N, C-alpha and C positions, 0 to 999 in steps of 0.2 A: 514512374519507377520501371526498371527493367524487369524482365521475366524472372531472372534469378532473385532479384530483390523482393518481388511479389511472393515468390515461393517461400523465401526465408521469413518474410513477415508473417505469412499464414502459419508457418511452423511455430513461430514464437507465439502467435495468438492461440494456437492449439495447446501448446505447453502451458500457457497462462490459464486456459480453461481447466486443464487437468489439475494444476497446482492450486486452483481455488478450492479443491476438495482434498487433494493429497497433502498440501501444505508442507512439502519436503524441501524443495529447492527454491521456493519463493519466486517463481517466475511470474506469479500473479501480482506481485507487488509492483506498483507503478515505477519505482526507481529502477527495477530490473527490466521490466518489459519495455519501457520507453528508451532506456539506454541501449538495449539490444536492437530495437527497431531503428534507433538513430545510427547504430553501428552498421547495420546491414544496408542502410540506405545512404550512407556516406555523410551523415550529419550527427556525429557522435556528441559533440558539445551541446548542441541544441536539445538532443534527446536526454542528456543527463540533467540539464537545467529544468526541462519540462517534467521529467520523472521525479526529481527532487521536490518540485513545487507541489505536484499532485500527492506525493507521499506524505508531505506535511499535513495535507487535508485528510488523507486516509488513515492517519495514525489513530484517530479516534473512532474509526469504524470497527464495530465488533458485533457478532451475532449474540444476542442476549435473550435466552428463552425462545419464544416464538417470534421475536422481532429479528428480521433479517436485515443486515446492514447493506448499504449500496454496494454495487458490484465493482470492486476495485480493479479486477482484471479487465473488464470491458472499458472502464474509465481510462486506464493507462494505454491500452492498445489503441482504442478509438482516437484518443486525443493525439497520440503520436502519428497516426496515419493522417489525421486532418492537418497536422502541422506540415508533414512531408508533402501532402497534396497541395497545400496552399503555396508552397515555394517560398514562404516568408519565415526565415529562421532567426529573425531579430526579436526584439521585445514584443512587438505587436503580434507577430505570428504565434509566439509562445503563449502570450496572454489570452488570445482568442481560443487557442487549442485547449488551454487549461480551463477556460470558462465553459467550454462545451463538455468537459469531462463530468461536470456535476449533473446535468440532466441526463447524460448518457449512462452514468452509473445508476441513477434511479430507474431509467428505462430498462437497464439490465436485470432489474428485479423480476420483470415479467418473464424473461427467458429463464431465469433461475427457478421461478415457481413452476414454469412449464416442464422443465427437465425433471424437477423433483416429483412432479405429479406422475410423469411417465415412469420414474424410478420406483414408484410404489408397486406397479405391475411387475417390474423386474425383480423386486424383492420377493414377491410371491412366487415367481418362477424359480428364483434361486432356492427358496425354501423347499419347493417341490423336488428339485434336483438333489438337495441335501438329504431329504427323506429316502430317496432312492440310493443314496451313496454314490451318486455320479459326480465326482469332483471336477471332471472336465466340463460338464454342463454348468456346474456352479461357477467355475472360473469364467466361462463365456458370458454369463450374465453380469459378472463384475466388470469385464472388459467392455461390454456394451454400454453399461452405465457410465464408465469413464469416458468412452468415446463420445457420448452425448454431451458431457461436460466440456470437452474440447470443441465440439461443433458449435456449442452455444456461443463461443467467442469468435470462431472462424467465420460463421455466416455474416454477422455484422461487419467484421473486418473486411471480408471480400466485397460486401456491398459498398463500403466506403472507398475501397481501392478502385472499383469500377466507375465511380463518379469522375467525370472528366476534370483534369487539373484546372483547365480554364474556368470551369464553372465555380470551383472553389475559390479561385483567385478573384473572380468578379464579385462573388458574394462578400468576400472580405473587404474588397475595395469599396463596395457600396455602403459599408457600415460607417455611420457618422462618428465623429470624434467623441461625442458625448456618450455614445453607446460603448465604444471600446474602453474609454476611461472608466466608465461605470462598472464594466465587467472586471477591469483590473482591480478596482477598489473592492468590489464585492468578493473577488477571488482571494484577495489578501485577508479579508475578514474571515472567510471560511477556513483558511489555513490557520489563523489564530484560534478559531474555535476548535479545530481538530487537535491542535497542540494542547489547548486548555483541557480538553476531555482526558487526554493522557495524563496530564499533571493531576487532575482531579482523582483519577484512579490510583495514582502512585503516592498521593499526598499522605505524609505522616510526619510526626515530629522528628523522626530520624532522617528523613529525606530533605526536608525544607532547608537545613543548613547548606547542604550540597547545592541545592537549587540557587540559593542566594549567592554562594561563591561563584557559580558558573555565570549567573546573570551579571554580577559585578565585573568579572573578568572580561566578558563579552562586550559590556557597555563602555568601560572606561579604558580599555587597552587596545593596542594594535595587533593583538595576537591573531594568527591565522586559524582557520578551522582545524588544521592538523595539530597546531599547538594546543588549542582548547580540548581537542579529543585526547591528546596525550595526557593533559592535566586530569581530565575526567577519568581516564583509565588508571592513572596513578592513584587517585582518590579512591576508586573502587577497590584496588588491591590493598590499599591501606585499611579500608573498612573491613574487608574480608579477613585480613590477617589479625586485626583486633578482635573480630568476632570469634575467631578460632581460639584466641587466648581467654575469652570469657570475661565476665565482669570482675571488677576489682574487689567486690564484697566489702568495701570500707565505707558504705554510705551511712549517713547519720541515722537512717531509719532502721539500720540493722539488717537490711536485706543481704542475702548471700550472693547476689549478682546473678546475671543470666548470660546467655550467649550473645547479647546485644550490648556492647559497652557504651555506645552513645545513648541507647535507651536507658541504661542504668544511670548515666550521668543526668539525663533530663528528668528522670523520675525522682531525683533527689530534690528537685525544685518544685 
């Protein structure tokens, strides 16, 4: 990578680290970070494919209580850098980069815990400044905490960039076919699990009919992703408009209806 590309990649990595906490512009999502890194390094198509693949896996990652999900920001940034460093932007390069995202995302938990431990001291410092009424000092503690979140991704990203490209290429070439094929199969299974977790969280009697319609359209037709997305958007608008109209109140059980018309229909059976 050129110096300009390296600087831009590190900026993207820094923004991904910030967005892991701010969650405002979604730079930490693999589909965004990988696409941007692919753009600044001149490999946009490969970046989009890699980001979309990792995003399907990361859909099911969520912080629940004290359980911290794998680091999606580090997974996307590190995998994209590995792909660029390998020089292989075909199926094999994307597959290997995707497979490395899984252990890297788990390893990122250590950096997350380290930064959060340091942040405990920063919170106490911010409390002290708040007691004094020093708003400037309070803001400084907040900015330092955010800076640590960005550095949390920048340091591993820089370490991967400094690895010679030749070393990465030789390591990939040394991998036997059974290993790369196994990584591809395992990666596909992880993607399915991530999507299944999302379905499990969204599953309800009102949602399953839409899932069945989408599954049937995707499986038995030649519709493009844009066409499927348009159909999904149209169904969403239809549902919202029906919800605003409310239930029909003509059920056999004498219910007055609710704001969920499909739910009212299903409740009659």
